[in-house]
Backbone bond lengths (Angstrom), bond angles and torsions (degrees), N, CA, C in turn:
res aa  C-N    CA-C-N  psi(-1)  N-CA   C-N-CA  omega(-1)  CA-C   N-CA-C  phi
1 X - - - 1.457 - - 1.519 109.36 -
2 X 1.329 118.27 139.66 1.467 119.89 179.60 1.516 111.24 -63.42
3 X 1.324 116.01 144.02 1.464 120.63 -179.77 1.524 110.17 -95.87
4 X 1.339 115.36 160.88 1.462 119.93 177.20 1.520 111.06 -62.92
5 X 1.336 116.65 -34.64 1.465 120.01 178.05 1.523 110.64 -60.66
6 X 1.324 116.90 -44.64 1.459 120.71 179.07 1.527 111.04 -64.05
7 X 1.316 115.94 -40.21 1.467 120.09 -177.57 1.521 110.67 -67.60
8 X 1.338 116.70 -45.07 1.471 118.53 179.65 1.527 111.64 -68.23
9 X 1.316 116.41 -30.05 1.470 118.56 174.73 1.532 109.71 -65.23
10 X 1.331 116.99 -39.75 1.463 120.43 177.03 1.523 110.92 -67.11
11 X 1.330 117.09 -40.32 1.461 120.48 -179.91 1.526 111.82 -65.85
12 X 1.326 116.70 -27.12 1.460 120.18 177.97 1.526 111.81 -68.87
13 X 1.337 117.22 -12.59 1.460 121.65 175.54 1.526 112.10 -87.34
14 X 1.334 116.19 -4.87 1.466 120.89 -179.73 1.522 108.10 -96.82
15 X 1.309 116.59 119.54 1.458 122.52 -177.23 1.527 110.09 -107.99
16 X 1.333 115.93 142.75 1.450 118.85 165.00 1.524 105.61 -65.05
17 X 1.342 119.24 119.73 1.466 119.82 -173.06 1.522 113.94 -64.39
18 X 1.324 117.31 -28.03 1.452 120.16 -178.49 1.516 112.02 -85.13
19 X 1.345 116.70 -32.15 1.461 120.91 -176.77 1.521 112.88 -95.55
20 X 1.341 117.11 -14.85 1.464 122.30 179.54 1.522 111.76 54.67
21 X 1.314 115.96 46.09 1.462 122.47 178.69 1.518 108.19 -141.26
22 X 1.345 119.00 140.37 1.465 120.14 179.44 1.533 111.41 -58.48
23 X 1.319 116.02 142.36 1.463 119.42 -179.61 1.523 111.49 -64.37
24 X 1.325 117.35 -24.31 1.460 119.98 176.94 1.523 111.13 -68.09
25 X 1.313 116.40 -39.42 1.460 119.87 179.81 1.524 111.75 -73.88
26 X 1.311 116.69 -31.48 1.459 120.79 179.46 1.529 112.11 -75.15
27 X 1.317 117.23 -11.71 1.462 119.67 179.59 1.513 113.62 82.06
28 X 1.339 117.69 18.93 1.456 120.54 -178.00 1.533 112.77 -73.17
29 X 1.332 117.42 -31.14 1.468 120.78 -172.50 1.530 110.07 -75.24
30 X 1.319 115.96 123.81 1.463 121.45 -179.70 1.517 112.70 -95.09
31 X 1.332 116.02 -44.80 1.463 119.26 -172.56 1.521 110.05 -155.94
32 X 1.324 114.66 143.21 1.462 121.92 171.70 1.515 107.29 -125.21
33 X 1.321 116.40 124.23 1.466 121.60 -179.35 1.519 108.49 -120.09
34 X 1.328 116.13 132.19 1.462 121.62 179.85 1.523 108.93 -120.76
35 X 1.314 116.31 124.67 1.466 122.19 174.99 1.518 107.48 -130.72
36 X 1.346 115.59 106.44 1.457 120.87 -171.12 1.536 107.52 55.71
37 X 1.321 118.54 -120.27 1.467 119.37 -179.91 1.512 113.56 -100.05
38 X 1.323 117.46 8.46 1.461 121.57 -178.46 1.524 109.37 -95.50
39 X 1.316 116.19 117.39 1.465 122.05 -179.16 1.525 108.61 -108.23
40 X 1.332 115.99 129.21 1.463 121.49 174.92 1.522 108.59 -115.29
41 X 1.316 116.08 124.57 1.461 122.09 179.51 1.524 108.43 -113.98
42 X 1.323 116.61 124.59 1.459 122.13 176.73 1.521 108.50 -112.55
43 X 1.324 116.62 129.81 1.456 119.41 179.25 1.525 110.09 -141.39
44 X 1.338 115.65 162.13 1.461 122.88 -177.13 1.520 109.93 -124.65
45 X 1.323 115.99 133.39 1.464 120.36 174.95 1.528 109.06 -93.55
46 X 1.341 117.52 157.99 1.465 119.73 -167.65 1.521 116.13 -70.14
47 X 1.326 118.93 -29.03 1.462 119.01 -178.81 1.518 110.23 -137.08
48 X 1.316 115.18 151.42 1.458 122.52 -179.50 1.522 111.46 -60.45
49 X 1.343 116.54 -29.65 1.458 120.53 -176.09 1.528 112.58 -102.10
50 X 1.345 118.00 19.93 1.473 119.65 172.54 1.528 108.79 -53.34
51 X 1.328 116.39 137.33 1.468 120.45 -177.35 1.529 110.49 -54.14
52 X 1.338 117.87 121.97 1.471 120.13 -176.82 1.525 113.49 -58.54
53 X 1.343 118.14 -30.24 1.467 117.84 -179.99 1.524 111.34 -66.05
54 X 1.351 117.56 -36.91 1.463 119.78 176.92 1.529 110.92 -68.19
55 X 1.320 116.08 -40.68 1.463 119.92 178.79 1.524 109.84 -63.99
56 X 1.317 116.70 -41.53 1.461 121.04 178.30 1.524 110.34 -60.36
57 X 1.329 116.94 -43.29 1.464 121.06 177.67 1.525 111.55 -57.54
58 X 1.341 116.29 -47.63 1.460 119.66 -178.54 1.517 111.15 -62.56
59 X 1.332 116.83 -42.71 1.464 119.84 179.64 1.528 110.88 -64.01
60 X 1.331 116.44 -42.50 1.462 120.21 175.76 1.525 111.42 -59.13
61 X 1.331 115.75 -45.71 1.468 120.40 -177.54 1.524 111.05 -65.54
62 X 1.330 117.42 -39.33 1.469 120.24 176.66 1.524 109.48 -58.42
63 X 1.311 114.60 -48.84 1.469 119.56 -178.11 1.529 110.94 -61.11
64 X 1.329 116.11 -42.24 1.468 120.24 -178.77 1.521 111.68 -67.07
65 X 1.337 117.55 -48.92 1.466 120.85 -175.22 1.527 111.61 -65.86
66 X 1.322 117.06 -43.96 1.469 119.82 -178.56 1.524 110.66 -68.01
67 X 1.327 117.04 -33.79 1.465 120.53 -179.56 1.526 112.62 -64.56
68 X 1.341 117.75 -19.85 1.466 120.95 -179.52 1.530 112.77 -76.48
69 X 1.314 117.82 -13.77 1.466 121.54 -176.06 1.522 109.66 -73.14
70 X 1.335 118.19 129.89 1.466 119.91 177.21 1.525 111.18 -56.54
71 X 1.310 116.01 134.53 1.453 121.09 179.05 1.510 114.44 95.88
72 X 1.334 117.38 -12.84 1.466 120.51 178.01 1.524 108.68 -83.37
73 X 1.319 116.16 123.55 1.464 121.64 -178.90 1.519 112.58 -107.81
74 X 1.327 117.03 -21.19 1.461 120.77 -179.52 1.522 108.97 -154.38
75 X 1.335 116.72 143.18 1.464 121.50 177.85 1.522 108.81 -128.63
76 X 1.329 115.61 127.77 1.460 121.90 173.87 1.517 107.72 -115.90
77 X 1.324 116.42 130.90 1.462 122.14 -179.16 1.529 108.36 -117.63
78 X 1.323 115.79 128.38 1.467 121.10 179.53 1.521 108.43 -124.56
79 X 1.330 116.53 117.99 1.460 120.55 176.84 1.518 108.99 -104.87
80 X 1.327 116.27 142.34 1.455 123.02 177.26 1.531 110.11 -116.72
81 X 1.331 115.28 159.19 1.463 124.21 172.51 1.527 113.38 70.99
82 X 1.334 116.10 37.92 1.456 119.18 171.34 1.520 109.03 -130.46
83 X 1.319 115.80 144.84 1.465 120.91 -175.81 1.525 113.12 -61.36
84 X 1.345 117.01 -22.30 1.463 120.35 179.82 1.531 111.09 -121.25
85 X 1.324 116.24 32.30 1.464 119.67 -174.68 1.531 112.66 -61.75
86 X 1.317 118.54 -38.25 1.467 120.03 -178.68 1.523 110.93 -63.07
87 X 1.332 115.99 -46.90 1.464 120.02 179.24 1.526 111.11 -63.75
88 X 1.331 116.80 -42.17 1.465 120.82 -179.87 1.522 110.68 -64.03
89 X 1.328 117.22 -46.17 1.464 120.45 -179.64 1.526 111.06 -60.96
90 X 1.320 117.59 -44.16 1.467 120.06 179.76 1.524 111.07 -65.48
91 X 1.338 116.54 -45.12 1.458 119.92 -177.45 1.512 113.22 -64.42
92 X 1.323 116.39 -49.72 1.469 120.24 -177.88 1.524 111.04 -62.98
93 X 1.312 117.71 -45.08 1.465 120.17 -176.06 1.521 112.98 -73.58
94 X 1.341 116.38 -15.97 1.464 120.21 173.27 1.525 111.41 -90.96
95 X 1.350 116.66 -2.54 1.458 120.41 179.98 1.508 113.96 77.28
96 X 1.338 117.11 19.98 1.458 120.19 179.93 1.521 110.71 -86.11
97 X 1.319 116.01 156.46 1.456 121.56 176.18 1.519 109.63 -79.06
98 X 1.320 115.78 172.84 1.461 120.85 177.78 1.527 110.50 -62.62
99 X 1.338 116.88 -43.72 1.465 120.86 -179.83 1.519 111.12 -65.55
100 X 1.335 117.03 -37.79 1.466 120.23 178.34 1.522 111.55 -68.97
101 X 1.324 115.86 -31.18 1.459 119.89 -179.71 1.521 111.59 -72.83
102 X 1.338 116.05 -33.71 1.464 120.76 -179.43 1.536 109.85 -122.44
103 X 1.320 118.34 64.71 1.478 120.88 -172.47 1.524 114.55 -69.90
104 X 1.322 117.52 -23.30 1.466 120.04 -174.05 1.521 113.40 -100.77
105 X 1.309 116.21 3.42 1.468 119.22 -176.79 1.520 108.79 -112.82
106 X 1.320 116.31 100.47 1.468 119.87 -175.59 1.522 111.74 -64.54
107 X 1.331 117.33 -24.31 1.463 119.77 -179.94 1.515 111.64 -71.29
108 X 1.328 117.59 -14.05 1.462 120.72 -177.43 1.529 112.19 -108.78
109 X 1.329 116.44 17.05 1.454 119.96 -177.07 1.530 113.18 -94.10
110 X 1.324 116.79 9.40 1.472 119.57 179.38 1.528 110.01 -60.35
111 X 1.297 115.43 150.82 1.464 122.01 -179.54 1.523 109.09 -67.76
112 X 1.334 116.11 108.40 1.461 120.22 -176.01 1.525 111.49 -66.52
113 X 1.321 117.13 -35.58 1.461 119.48 -179.87 1.519 111.20 -68.32
114 X 1.324 117.02 -35.79 1.467 119.72 176.51 1.519 109.94 -65.18
115 X 1.325 116.44 -40.04 1.463 120.38 177.78 1.525 110.63 -65.36
116 X 1.321 116.09 -42.54 1.469 120.51 177.61 1.529 110.24 -58.03
117 X 1.336 115.87 -44.16 1.463 120.18 -179.92 1.524 111.04 -62.02
118 X 1.324 116.73 -42.27 1.470 120.88 -179.48 1.522 110.65 -58.04
119 X 1.329 117.18 -44.75 1.459 119.86 -177.42 1.527 112.03 -78.31
120 X 1.322 117.89 -26.33 1.461 119.68 172.84 1.522 110.08 -65.82
121 X 1.331 116.56 -40.15 1.466 120.87 177.37 1.531 110.27 -63.13
122 X 1.339 117.37 -43.29 1.464 120.25 177.72 1.529 110.59 -59.17
123 X 1.330 116.44 -43.73 1.460 119.88 178.44 1.512 112.46 -64.89
124 X 1.329 116.69 -39.18 1.463 121.92 176.84 1.523 110.39 -58.65
125 X 1.325 116.31 -48.64 1.466 120.81 -178.79 1.530 111.01 -64.52
126 X 1.329 116.88 -42.01 1.462 120.62 -177.96 1.523 111.34 -64.75
127 X 1.330 117.57 -46.53 1.473 121.01 -178.27 1.530 110.79 -69.19
128 X 1.317 116.05 -37.07 1.460 119.80 177.21 1.526 110.34 -64.43
129 X 1.318 115.64 -41.72 1.458 121.42 -179.97 1.527 110.43 -59.42
130 X 1.330 116.47 -45.90 1.466 120.51 -179.68 1.520 110.69 -61.45
131 X 1.332 117.22 -46.54 1.465 120.41 -177.54 1.529 111.64 -62.54
132 X 1.322 117.03 -45.90 1.465 119.72 -178.77 1.524 110.45 -62.81
133 X 1.335 117.11 -42.30 1.466 119.79 -179.93 1.527 111.42 -66.91
134 X 1.312 117.52 -36.38 1.471 119.65 176.32 1.525 110.63 -63.69
135 X 1.317 116.40 -41.49 1.461 119.96 179.80 1.524 111.01 -67.32
136 X 1.305 117.14 -37.47 1.464 120.08 174.59 1.526 110.43 -61.83
137 X 1.323 117.08 -44.06 1.461 120.75 -179.78 1.528 111.64 -64.89
138 X 1.353 116.27 -28.00 1.463 120.47 177.40 1.522 111.80 -77.85
139 X 1.334 117.26 -4.46 1.454 120.86 174.78 1.509 115.72 102.33
140 X 1.326 118.42 6.07 1.457 119.97 179.81 1.527 110.93 -78.69
141 X 1.304 116.51 140.53 1.456 122.36 176.08 1.521 109.53 -75.58
142 X 1.315 115.78 152.59 1.463 120.07 -179.07 1.524 111.79 -56.77
143 X 1.321 117.34 -41.10 1.465 120.53 -178.82 1.526 111.13 -60.91
144 X 1.335 116.48 -39.00 1.470 120.96 179.06 1.528 110.06 -68.05
145 X 1.326 117.16 -43.84 1.466 121.58 -179.39 1.519 110.72 -60.04
146 X 1.316 116.51 -47.28 1.462 120.70 -175.26 1.529 112.61 -73.69
147 X 1.335 117.23 -15.66 1.466 120.74 177.81 1.528 112.41 -89.42
148 X 1.331 117.46 -8.52 1.460 120.44 -178.28 1.524 111.46 -62.17
149 X 1.319 115.08 140.22 1.464 122.02 172.36 1.533 108.09 -104.88
150 X 1.317 116.36 159.92 1.463 119.58 -179.05 1.525 110.77 -57.16
151 X 1.313 116.97 -38.30 1.460 120.67 -179.84 1.517 114.45 -70.39
152 X 1.329 117.33 -10.59 1.467 121.11 179.39 1.526 112.47 -81.92
153 X 1.324 117.44 -6.65 1.464 121.06 -172.26 1.518 109.68 -114.15
154 X 1.336 115.58 123.48 1.463 121.76 178.67 1.524 109.73 -118.58
155 X 1.335 115.31 143.50 1.467 120.66 176.93 1.515 108.87 -93.07
156 X 1.335 115.47 127.24 1.468 121.43 174.50 1.523 107.84 -127.79
157 X 1.337 115.04 98.76 1.462 119.48 -175.35 1.513 110.18 64.95
158 X 1.326 116.94 -121.94 1.466 121.29 178.15 1.525 112.30 -95.05
159 X 1.329 116.37 -1.41 1.464 120.78 -176.26 1.522 111.47 -104.68
160 X 1.317 115.00 169.69 1.454 122.05 172.27 1.516 108.92 -114.38
161 X 1.314 116.88 139.47 1.451 122.78 173.45 1.516 107.45 -113.37
162 X 1.331 116.27 118.13 1.454 121.52 -177.11 1.517 109.79 -97.24
163 X 1.324 115.59 132.26 1.459 121.31 -179.35 1.526 109.47 -82.92
164 X 1.323 114.80 66.90 1.453 121.85 175.94 1.528 108.42 -105.73
165 X 1.313 117.14 -177.08 1.465 121.11 177.48 1.525 109.53 -119.10
166 X 1.359 119.19 106.75 1.464 126.13 -5.02 1.528 110.82 -75.69
167 X 1.355 118.33 168.00 1.465 120.69 177.14 1.530 110.66 -56.95
168 X 1.322 115.91 145.19 1.461 121.63 -176.30 1.526 109.93 -126.46
169 X 1.342 115.66 135.10 1.467 120.87 177.37 1.526 109.33 -101.51
170 X 1.340 115.50 136.08 1.463 121.78 175.45 1.520 107.17 -117.10
171 X 1.318 116.85 114.01 1.468 121.39 -171.56 1.520 112.23 -72.70
172 X 1.341 114.82 141.88 1.465 123.50 169.64 1.527 113.36 54.90
173 X 1.318 116.22 38.84 1.464 120.03 -177.05 1.525 113.22 -117.80
174 X 1.335 118.17 3.09 1.467 120.35 -176.59 1.527 111.82 -62.79
175 X 1.333 116.98 -42.90 1.472 119.93 179.86 1.523 111.08 -64.22
176 X 1.325 116.51 -36.88 1.462 119.85 178.08 1.523 110.95 -63.25
177 X 1.333 116.05 -41.38 1.459 119.62 178.81 1.524 110.55 -62.79
178 X 1.335 117.42 -46.25 1.463 120.43 -179.10 1.525 111.01 -57.52
179 X 1.319 116.44 -43.21 1.461 119.77 -177.80 1.528 111.77 -72.33
180 X 1.301 115.86 -35.35 1.458 118.96 176.38 1.530 110.58 -65.07
181 X 1.328 117.38 -44.72 1.466 120.65 178.53 1.530 111.16 -65.94
182 X 1.334 116.53 -32.57 1.469 120.81 174.43 1.530 109.48 -57.57
183 X 1.341 116.19 -43.88 1.462 119.89 179.85 1.531 111.22 -69.01
184 X 1.330 118.21 -37.73 1.464 120.21 176.70 1.534 110.40 -60.13
185 X 1.331 116.45 -43.27 1.461 119.16 178.23 1.523 111.01 -62.39
186 X 1.338 116.19 -43.87 1.466 120.09 -178.65 1.538 111.96 -62.97
187 X 1.324 116.36 -30.26 1.466 121.20 179.80 1.528 112.20 -91.15
188 X 1.337 116.71 1.63 1.469 122.70 178.34 1.527 111.49 60.62
189 X 1.339 116.04 38.79 1.458 120.91 175.28 1.527 108.87 -88.02
190 X 1.316 115.58 163.78 1.465 120.52 -176.93 1.524 110.88 -59.62
191 X 1.346 116.05 135.96 1.458 121.58 -178.18 1.530 112.07 -125.97
192 X 1.320 117.57 12.97 1.458 120.37 179.41 1.523 110.55 -74.80
193 X 1.327 116.16 160.94 1.465 121.05 -176.66 1.525 112.16 -60.63
194 X 1.331 117.41 -30.25 1.469 119.54 -177.10 1.531 112.64 -92.99
195 X 1.332 117.80 2.56 1.466 120.41 178.33 1.524 109.79 -76.06
196 X 1.329 116.61 145.74 1.462 119.75 176.61 1.529 109.59 -59.34
197 X 1.331 116.23 136.75 1.463 120.98 178.05 1.523 110.64 -67.77
198 X 1.313 116.82 -43.95 1.459 121.13 -177.15 1.525 110.24 -111.12
199 X 1.322 115.23 120.05 1.456 121.82 178.33 1.528 108.39 -140.16
200 X 1.315 114.77 172.34 1.461 119.18 170.19 1.519 108.45 -72.48
201 X 1.316 116.42 173.04 1.458 120.42 178.92 1.527 111.39 -66.88
202 X 1.342 116.76 -17.23 1.475 121.32 175.05 1.517 111.10 -89.22
203 X 1.344 117.43 6.61 1.464 124.42 178.49 1.525 112.93 69.91
204 X 1.332 116.72 30.90 1.462 121.33 174.73 1.525 109.63 -101.01
205 X 1.336 118.64 145.74 1.465 120.40 176.13 1.525 111.02 -58.82
206 X 1.324 116.25 149.55 1.470 121.27 178.60 1.523 108.11 -93.68
207 X 1.330 119.45 117.01 1.473 119.95 178.16 1.533 110.16 -63.98
208 X 1.315 115.96 141.13 1.467 120.14 -178.03 1.526 111.83 -58.02
209 X 1.314 117.53 -40.05 1.468 120.86 -177.93 1.527 112.17 -65.01
210 X 1.336 116.76 -23.73 1.461 120.85 -177.66 1.527 113.14 -94.74
211 X 1.341 117.20 -3.93 1.461 119.45 -174.90 1.529 113.75 -61.79
212 X 1.336 121.16 -44.25 1.475 119.15 179.81 1.529 112.93 -56.70
213 X 1.323 117.45 -44.51 1.469 120.36 178.95 1.526 110.67 -67.58
214 X 1.329 116.41 -37.66 1.460 121.02 179.06 1.528 110.54 -62.44
215 X 1.331 116.73 -41.45 1.464 120.37 -179.44 1.520 112.31 -70.61
216 X 1.304 117.44 -30.95 1.472 119.16 175.05 1.523 110.08 -62.85
217 X 1.318 115.69 -38.51 1.462 121.27 179.03 1.534 110.73 -69.13
218 X 1.333 116.64 -46.69 1.468 120.14 -177.41 1.526 111.80 -68.50
219 X 1.327 116.84 -29.04 1.467 120.59 -179.86 1.529 111.15 -62.10
220 X 1.320 117.36 -36.45 1.468 119.46 -179.65 1.521 110.74 -64.56
221 X 1.332 117.82 -38.71 1.468 120.83 177.46 1.522 110.37 -65.48
222 X 1.332 116.53 -40.45 1.469 120.52 -179.38 1.520 111.79 -64.86
223 X 1.317 117.46 -45.23 1.457 120.08 -177.65 1.524 111.79 -68.41
224 X 1.321 116.95 -33.94 1.460 120.75 176.74 1.525 110.82 -62.93
225 X 1.327 116.55 -45.27 1.465 120.78 179.30 1.521 110.71 -66.17
226 X 1.332 117.11 -40.91 1.462 120.89 -178.83 1.524 111.34 -61.84
227 X 1.321 116.71 -41.85 1.463 120.60 178.97 1.521 110.32 -63.06
228 X 1.340 117.31 -47.53 1.459 120.68 -178.63 1.520 111.67 -63.85
229 X 1.337 116.73 -37.38 1.464 120.31 179.15 1.516 111.18 -61.87
230 X 1.321 117.22 -47.58 1.460 121.36 -179.33 1.521 111.23 -61.79
231 X 1.325 116.79 -41.90 1.455 121.22 -178.25 1.521 111.31 -66.16
232 X 1.323 116.88 -49.38 1.464 120.15 -173.84 1.516 113.07 -70.78
233 X 1.340 117.36 -38.72 1.464 117.05 179.52 1.511 110.85 -68.06
234 X 1.331 117.44 -32.31 1.460 120.07 176.70 1.509 111.65 -66.33
235 X 1.335 117.20 -40.99 1.459 121.12 177.65 1.522 111.47 -63.78
236 X 1.320 116.55 -43.35 1.462 120.55 179.84 1.520 111.05 -62.08
237 X 1.311 116.52 -48.51 1.461 120.53 -176.74 1.529 111.00 -65.74
238 X 1.334 117.26 -42.42 1.454 120.80 -177.95 1.517 111.99 -66.52
239 X 1.353 117.03 -41.04 1.452 120.56 -175.73 1.520 113.00 -75.19
240 X 1.323 117.12 -41.91 1.449 119.11 -166.63 1.522 115.59 -119.00
241 X 1.321 117.85 -33.10 1.454 118.86 -172.00 1.526 111.95 -131.79
242 X 1.337 119.21 56.05 1.465 119.85 -177.49 1.521 112.86 -62.94
243 X 1.348 116.85 -22.27 1.461 119.50 -177.70 1.525 112.21 -84.80
244 X 1.349 117.38 -16.21 1.456 119.46 -178.36 1.522 110.14 -78.99
245 X 1.326 115.26 148.39 1.460 120.78 179.30 1.528 108.59 -114.22
246 X 1.325 116.50 88.58 1.457 121.12 175.54 1.525 109.33 -85.79
247 X 1.299 115.32 142.56 1.465 119.62 175.05 1.521 108.30 -102.28
248 X 1.336 116.22 94.30 1.452 120.98 179.05 1.520 111.72 -94.15
249 X 1.329 116.54 1.05 1.460 118.23 -175.53 1.518 111.73 -60.74
250 X 1.355 116.44 -34.91 1.458 118.36 -178.68 1.515 111.57 -66.38
251 X 1.355 116.40 -34.63 1.460 119.33 177.54 1.511 110.33 -63.15
252 X 1.331 115.57 -51.77 1.457 119.81 -178.82 1.509 112.61 -64.03
253 X 1.331 117.17 -41.65 1.452 120.35 -178.74 1.525 110.92 -61.52
254 X 1.317 116.39 -42.37 1.455 118.67 -177.35 1.524 110.70 -68.18
255 X 1.321 116.25 -34.84 1.453 118.88 -176.35 1.520 112.62 -85.36
256 X 1.338 116.86 -24.25 1.461 119.44 -174.85 1.521 113.79 -96.57
257 X 1.315 117.10 3.69 1.456 120.32 -175.87 1.527 111.23 -59.26
258 X 1.324 116.66 140.33 1.457 121.29 171.93 1.520 114.04 78.07
């Protein structure tokens, strides 16, 4: 039978597409129930008017990630606090697409996968921006940063150890690396040890001369996500869980750096 540890590990792979943060860290998950191989996940979104397409994405992703766990035979996802929660719950649990769930509403016929890709790219740029700026603050030259390969970076606790000459430590950046690599996987970019760590979204190396302009562009994506994260987590905590003490400072700090 699947364990709660396995299920929460799978749920940590589900990100709010607009906030670029795992739903487990945001405090969205209310309850996980396991009966034989049937897993039921109940979660709450921060506002009643959260865009239904984003909520649909999260519910789909929950169902997909949990279904990959050995021993899981069925997944039911229940979202609360959305204006279209009943329709979303029925559609997702029946395996229908967003368009099939809302067939009569032309305003909801946008390509959900295209939207997902757009926000994955924003998250990729934001996480990449944070990592590069942290490495700059640690004293690495741009040429060294852009020459790093994925295999050159090791996680040691909450820090990163870079296999440079001499080796360089970047403090409190392990979570940023994990999330950045999560976005690389989602975009189907190279993940081998000899692949460049930092590339464009098309998986091309970033020329050193173009890095300042590139970072100006990526900074806008990072600040947009940081603002939305602060707003939504505050709404969630105020409305539903005023007694809970979530530590969101790490989310904001990582996104607001520089």
